[in-house]
N, C-alpha and C positions, 0 to 999 in steps of 0.2 A: 670494598668499592667495586670489585669485579662483578657484583650482582647487578650493577647498572649497565654493564656492557651489552650491546646488541650487535648484530651484523653491520649496522650503520654507525656504530659508535666510533668517534675519533678522539684519541687521547691528545690533549693539547696543553702545551705550556703557555704562559702569558706572552712570552717572546714570539712563539709561533702564531698566536692569535693576532698580535700586532702586525706581523708580517702579512698574514692573509688579509687582514683588514685594509692595510695600505694598498694592497694589490687588487682587491676585488670589490671593495665597498662601492655600490652604485652611486650613492649620494656624493661621495668624495669625487668620483670620476666625473659626475655631472658638474660639480663645482669647479673642477680643473678646466673644463671647457669654458667656463665663464671668464677665466683669465685669457684664454685664446681669443674669445670674442672681443674683449677690451683691447687686446693688442691690434686687432683688426681696426678698431676705432682710431687707434693711434696712427695707423697707416692712412686712414681716410682723412684725418686732420692735417696730415702733412701734404696732401695733394693740393695743387694750385688750381685756380679758377680756369675753366676752359674758355678759349676765345669764342666769340660769337660772329657768325657770318650772316649778312643780310643781302639778299638778291632781289632786285625789282626790275620788271620789264612791262611793256605794254601788253595788255590782254588781247588787243585787236587794233591793227593798223588800218585806219579808215581809207588811207590813200591807196595802199597796195592790197587791202582786204585780206591780209594774212593774220592768222591767229597765233599769238605768242611768237612774234617775229624776232627770235634770238639772232638769226643770221642776217637779218636785213640791215644794210648799212645806214638806212634812214630811220631805223627804229631806235628807241631809247632803252638803255639798260643801265642799272645802277648796282654796284657791288660795294658793300661796306664790311669791314672787318674791325671788330672791337675787342679789346682786352682790358679786363678789370685789374687794376693794380691795388692790392690791399695795403693800406698804410698803417702806421702806428704799431707795427708788429702783431697784427691780429692773428696771422697764421701761427706764429710761434706761441702765442698765448693760448690758442686753441689746442695746439699740440701738448702744451704743459698740462692743460686740464685733462686731456685724454690720457696722458701718462699717469696722472694722479688717479684717474678712474681705474687703471690697471692695478695700481697699488691698493686701491680699495677692494678690488676683486680678490687680490692676494690676501688681504687682511681677512676677508670673509672666509676664504678657503682654510686658512690656518686656525681661525676661530672655530670653524666647523670641525676640523680635526681635533681640536682641544675638547670640544663638547662630546663628540662621538667616541673619542678615546677614553674619556671619563666614563661614559656609559658602558663601553666594552669592558674596562677593567673592573668596575663595580659589579657588573653582571657576572663576570668571570669568577670573582671571589664569592659572590653571593651563591652562585651555583655550586661552587666547590664545597662551601661550608653547609649548604642545604643538603648536599649528598652525604656529607659526614653525619649530619643529624638523621638522615634517612636510614643510615646503617644502624644507628642506635635503636630507632623504632623497629626496624626489621628484626634485629636481635631480640628485643624485648617481646615483640609480638609472637615470634616463633617459640620462645621459651614459655610464654604465658599460654599459648595455644596447647602446648603439650601438657602443661599443668591443668588447664581446664578439662582437657580430654581425660586425664587420669582422674580428676575429681568427679567428672560426670559418671565414670565407671563406679567409683566408690559411692557416689550418691545413689546410683541405681541399686547398689547392694545395701544401702541404708547405713553406710559407715560414716558419712559426713553430713552435716546439716545443710539445708537448702540455702540458708543465709550466706554461708561461706562460698558456696558455688555461685550464688547470685552476685556477690561482691567481685569475685574473680571475673565473671562474664561482663559485669558493668565496667570494670577497669579495662578489660580487653577491648570493649566497644569504644571507650574513651581514647585509648591509644590508636585504634584504627581510624577514628575520626581525625585526630591530630595528624596522623600520617597522610591521610587524604588531602588535608589542607597543605601539607608540605609538598606533596606531589603536584598540586596546582602551582605552587610557587616555583618549583623546578621546571614545570612545563612552560611557565611564562619566561623564565630565564633562558631556557633552551630556544624558545621562539625568538627572543631578542637577539641571541647570538647568531641564529640562522640568518636573520636579516642583516646584521652588522657584517657578517663574514660572507654573505651572498652564497649560501650553501643550499643544497637540496632540502626541502622541508622535512624529509624523512631522516635527516641526519640527527644524531644524538652526540652531544659533547661530553667528554669526561675530563674536566680540568685537572691538570697535574700541578700540585703545589707542594713543595718540600718545607720542612720545618726551618731550614736555613733561609728560604725565601721569606718566610713570615718574620723571622727575627733579624734579617739583614738591616732593615731600615728602622729608624727611630726618630721621632720628632724631637727628642732631646738633643740631637746633633744639629738642630736648626736654630736660627735666631730670627726674631721678627723683622729686624732691620734688613737682614739678607733676603728674606722673603719679599719685603716691599720692593727692594731693588730688582729682584728677579721678575716680579709682576710688572714693574715699569718697563722692562725690556721685552718681555715675552707675552704679555696679554695683547693679542692682536685685535681683540674687540676694542680695547682702549686706543690702540694705534689707529683703528678705523675711525674713531671720533676725531683724532688729531689730523688724519689725512683728509677727513671731511672739512675740517676747519681750514686746512691748507688749500683745498679746492675752492672754498668760498672766497678766500683771498685772491686766488687766481681768477675767479669769475669777476671780482671787482676790477681787477686789472684789465680784463677783456672788455667789460662794459665801458670803462673809460676809453679804451681804444676804439670801441664802436662809435663813440661820440665824434671821432675824427672821420670825416667823409673820405671815401675811397676815390681813386683817380681812374678815369676811363680814357684809354688811348684809342683813337679811331683812324682808320685809313679808308678813303672813299675813291672809287672810280666811277665816273659818270660819262657814258657815251651818248652823244647827241642830245644832251639835256642842259648844256651850259653854254657859255659864250664861246667856247671852243669845242670841237668835236669830241676830243678825248680829255676829260678833266680828271686830274689826280689831286687829291687833297688829304691833308692830315689834320686831326683835331684832338682836342683834349677837353674832358668834361669832369666836373666835380660838383657835388651838392653843396649848397651854402648852408652851414649850420646856424641858421637864424632862429628857427622855431623849435626844431627838435634836436636837442643835444643829449638825448638818451638819459635825461635827468631822473626819470622814474626808475629805470632799471639800475642806475648807479645807486640811488638811495636804497632800493630794495636789497642790493648786494651788500651794502654796509650793514643793514639790519641783520641779514643772514650771517654775516661774520660775527656780530655780537652774539647771536643765538648759538652759533656753533662753539664759540669760546665758552659760553655758559655750560653747554652740554659736556665739553671736555672736562671742565672743573667738577661738574656733578658726577660724571662717570669715574673720574680719578678717585673721588671720595668713596664711591661705591666699590671700586676695586680694592682699595685699602681696607675697607670694612669687610669684604669677602675674605681677604687674607687673614686679618686678625681673628675673625670668627672661626675660620677653619683651623687656625693654629691653636686657639684655646680649646676647641672641641677635641682636637687630636691629643693635646696635652692631658686632658682629663681622661680620655680613653686609655692613653698609654699608662697613666698612673694606675688605673684600675687593673689593667692587664698585667703590669709588673708585680702587683701585690697578690695576684692569684697564684696559688701554689699548685703546680701541675701534679705534684706527687699525691695531692688529695684525690684527684681523679683516678690516678693509677691505683691507689690503695682501694678506692671505692669499687673499681672494676674487679679486683680480686675478692673483695668482701661480698659482692653481690652473688658470686658463684657459690660461696659458702652459705649464704642466706638461702639460696634456692635449694641447695642440698638439704639443709636443716629443715626447710619447710616440707619438703617431700617426706622427710623422716618424721614430720609432725613434732619437731622440737620447738618450733615457734608457731604461733597462730596466724590466721590469714591477715589480720590487721597489721601485725608487725611485718609480715612478708610484703604486703602491698605498700606499706610505708617506705621500706627499704627500696622496693622496686621503683616507686615514684621519685624518691630522692636521687637514685642513681640516674634515672632518665633526665630529671631536671638539671642535675649537675653537668651531665654531658652536653645537653642541648644549650645550656647557658654558657658553657665554656666555648662551644663552637660559635655561638652568637657573639661572644666577647671578642674572639679572634676576628670574626667577620667585621664587627664594628670598628676594630682597630685598623684593619686594612682599608675599610671604607673611608675612615677619617684621614688616612695617609693619602689616599687617592683624591680626597677633597682638597687637601693642601696643593697637590699637583695641579688640580683643576683651577684653583684660585690664583696660582702664580703663572700658569700657562706653560710650565715645563717641569721636568723631573728635578726637584731641588736636591735630591739625594745624590745626584751625579755631578753637582757643581761644587 
């Protein structure tokens, strides 16, 4: 693995990756600001209506020929102060809607964390096992390059046939092509981790995974009923649908309250415009709900409630399906993983060294040598992919239930 290291390489465990992700991911930080924004809307909803002040005076006094005669005792001035009083609990209902909006923003944040954490973990494991496979290719290519070089010298001396040299070169080219494709995959994973962890583009990651980490968790310790329950509690996208339905019910309550007209209190002072020089009056005003009782908005709110309830039911079914599918796939992968005998790979590793030595001594021909070589490569790559598939399936369960089920 040390062959991957560069001056910008960072050795990273999954726990360290999680810590850096939570502290530095720009998308998460932006989503956190969404909660702060909605809390500001809560503050706005709690504010009461400002009073209104109305002032009226003569623009021109024809008798005294004064413009805007505020100070003239014979001029007329009117001052009115109005205050709107909202009835039927409109303010409290608007505050409730705003608070649910904050809950929805929180739901979106935690669902974003669930999605990006899944991407982080799956990319982390994919990069680790891809680098393990790259080690196999590097080892085989280095060995084969030495063999081709020796055979080229023997061919130049006329000691080996061209067909054997050609087969060796063809297989070396095939390995090099496969290695290049693997390097592309590694580059993609590295790029994704750079974005997720908000690191410098020149950074290269070296995931650190121990065998104990791989074998610690097993789907066999989980039950489907437990996973359903965890998803019910921790899937914040599902909670978002429920909070949306809750907000629609709150909107219906508000629309019903809006059908109740608000009250307007008014105080008036009129100088020289009434039957007495200084007139003080108080008044009260209210709209008569004869034509507009907010019927359309109330009906629309009821329809939105029905729609949101249907969405909750549909998404609940989708979540349960996600959990079941992830559980079945993980079981199948776990079963295949447990039936694989790791000693086979260890024995094969020792065997390939002997095969290479015997080939150089010409105890076996080129066909047998390449067959062993290809079998060794395939077994190592397939085992790394099997381990990767297993960890990916476990992460898919975590993604499906919205939390780490192995810690519950």
